[in-house]
N, C-alpha and C positions, 0 to 999 in steps of 0.2 A: 412623474407626476403626469397623468395622462389628461392631453387636450380637452380640454369642453367644446360644448357645439360651436359657441363665439372662437375661439381660438382655430378652429378648425374651418370654419366660415373663413375668416381672415386669412389663411393660408391657401384659401382656394380661388382666393381674387374679388373676396364680399359676393360671394352666388349666393343667394338667399333659396327660401322654398320656391317660391313662384317661379324662380330662373330654372331652380331643377327640373322644376314640376314640368315648364314648356319644351324641358331637354328630353325631358323622360317620352312625354308624348308624343316628340318629333322621333325618337328613336322607334317605339311601338310602329306611327304610322310607315317610316323607312323601313323595315326590316319584319315586323310581325308578331304577334307575341310569342309564337313558339322557337323563332330566330334566336328573341331575346333570353326564353327560358334556358336553351340552347348555349346562349354566351355566357349567361351565370353560372351555369352549370360546369363549364369548362375553367372561367375565371374561380368560382370554388375548389376545384379539382387540383387546378395550378397551385394553390396558396395553400395547400392541404401538401404537396409535394416539396413546397418548400420548404416549409415549417420541420416537413419531417426527416430530411436532409440537414436541416441547421440541428436538430437533434443529435444525429448521428455525429455528425462533424464534433458536436461537444464530447460523446459518448468517448471519441477514438482521441479528442483531446487528453482525456481524465482518464484512459487508460493509460495514455507515451507519460503523462506525468506519475502515478502509480507506480509504474515498472520500476 
């Protein structure tokens, strides 16, 4: 079962939209828009690489079970 937005907010310690908006604005002021984009790009690439590694690991396990 996928968590809903309310459950995720509870896991984050009750951060609501206004609090997240303030945090985002502070990050933009401190780092600038270009730097935020670079961080987002790097985070996305890292997540993609992690998923790829998990898939490869699962495929190796399945190959080991078939043999």
